[in-house]
C-alpha positions in Angstrom: -0.1 0.5 0.3 1.8 3.3 -1.0 0.0 6.7 -0.4 -3.0 5.2 1.0 -4.3 3.4 -1.7 -5.1 -0.1 -2.4 -4.8 -1.9 -5.9 -7.8 -3.9 -7.0 -7.6 -6.3 -9.5 -9.4 -4.9 -12.2 -11.9 -6.7 -14.4 -13.7 -4.5 -17.4 -16.9 -6.4 -18.4 -18.4 -3.7 -20.7 -16.5 -0.6 -22.4 -18.5 2.0 -24.5 -16.3 3.9 -26.6 -18.1 6.1 -29.9 -19.1 3.0 -31.7 -17.6 0.7 -29.6 -19.4 -2.0 -27.4 -17.7 -5.2 -25.7 -18.8 -7.0 -23.6 -16.8 -9.6 -22.4 -19.5 -12.5 -22.9 -21.8 -12.5 -26.1 -23.1 -15.6 -24.6 -25.7 -13.7 -22.6 -26.9 -12.6 -25.8 -27.2 -16.0 -27.5 -28.5 -17.7 -23.8 -32.3 -18.7 -24.0 -31.7 -16.1 -27.3 -32.0 -13.3 -25.4 -35.0 -13.6 -23.5 -33.5 -11.9 -21.0 -33.0 -8.6 -21.9 -36.3 -8.5 -24.3 -37.2 -6.5 -20.7 -35.7 -3.4 -22.4 -37.2 -3.7 -25.8 -39.7 -0.8 -25.3 -40.1 0.5 -28.6 -43.8 -0.5 -29.5 -44.9 0.2 -26.2 -46.5 4.1 -27.7 -48.1 2.2 -30.9 -50.0 -0.2 -28.1 -53.2 -1.2 -29.4 -51.7 -0.2 -33.2 -49.3 -2.3 -34.3 -47.5 -5.2 -32.5 -45.8 -8.5 -33.6 -45.5 -12.1 -32.4 -43.4 -13.3 -29.9 -39.4 -13.0 -30.6 -37.8 -16.3 -30.1 -34.5 -15.6 -31.5 -31.6 -13.2 -30.7 -30.8 -10.3 -31.4 -30.1 -9.9 -34.6 -28.2 -6.5 -34.7 -24.8 -6.3 -35.3 -23.3 -8.8 -35.9 -19.8 -9.5 -37.5 -19.3 -9.3 -41.0 -16.1 -11.8 -41.3 -17.0 -14.4 -43.4 -16.2 -16.9 -40.4 -17.9 -15.7 -37.1 -21.7 -16.1 -38.8 -23.2 -16.0 -34.6 -20.2 -13.8 -33.5 -21.1 -10.0 -33.0 -19.5 -6.6 -33.8 -18.6 -4.6 -30.8 -19.9 -1.6 -32.8 -23.1 -1.1 -31.2 -25.5 -3.4 -28.4 -26.8 -5.9 -29.9 -30.7 -5.3 -30.5 -33.7 -6.5 -32.1 -33.7 -4.5 -35.3 -35.1 -6.5 -38.1 -39.6 -7.3 -37.4 -42.0 -7.7 -38.7 -45.1 -5.8 -37.7 -49.0 -6.0 -38.5 -52.3 -4.7 -37.3 -53.9 -6.0 -34.2 -56.3 -7.9 -36.7 -54.0 -10.0 -38.7 -51.7 -11.1 -35.2 -55.0 -12.7 -34.3 -55.1 -14.0 -37.5 -51.6 -15.1 -37.9 -51.3 -16.9 -34.5 -54.6 -19.0 -34.7 -52.1 -21.3 -37.9 -49.5 -22.6 -38.0 -46.2 -20.1 -37.8 -42.3 -19.4 -37.9 -40.9 -15.7 -37.2 -37.6 -16.3 -36.7 -33.9 -15.0 -38.1 -32.5 -15.7 -41.7 -29.3 -17.8 -41.5 -28.7 -17.9 -38.5 -24.4 -19.5 -38.6 -24.0 -17.2 -41.4 -22.1 -14.4 -42.6 -24.4 -12.0 -44.5 -23.9 -8.8 -43.1 -24.1 -6.7 -40.2 -28.4 -7.3 -40.0 -29.6 -10.6 -40.4 -33.0 -10.7 -41.4 -36.1 -11.9 -39.8 -38.9 -13.5 -41.6 -42.9 -14.4 -40.9 -43.8 -17.8 -42.2 -48.1 -18.4 -41.9 -50.4 -20.5 -43.0 -53.8 -19.1 -42.7 -56.4 -21.3 -43.3 -59.6 -20.6 -45.2 -62.6 -19.5 -43.5 -64.6 -23.0 -43.5 -61.9 -24.7 -41.5 -61.5 -21.8 -39.1 -64.9 -21.3 -38.5 -64.7 -25.4 -37.9 -61.9 -25.5 -35.3 -63.8 -22.6 -33.3 -66.7 -24.5 -33.1 -64.8 -27.0 -31.2 
């Protein structure tokens, strides 16, 4: 101890600078597809009952590394986020959610730029099939 200060080992967990978001463990964004972080995703709250989307079950779609061998790694440029979305009216969501659908990332392990596109595949039953299923 010199000059009244104590030296502690320092472990840097997060470094933020201009165009830098360097997080020590990117696994937090992949663990359970980052669902624990969805509570901080509030962009759609101001459009409540006007615009909505299906439940997000995929990891943040941005910013991925653009190095062709790092298809699942995030770039250290910004905080990973769900920037790519499929939004719809509440009526459309109700119709899509009644049928079979897949809402996911395109190429989850393939390098394709800093954004991973998302897609929504859905099957809508015809009116007679819908009426029959609602009657039961």
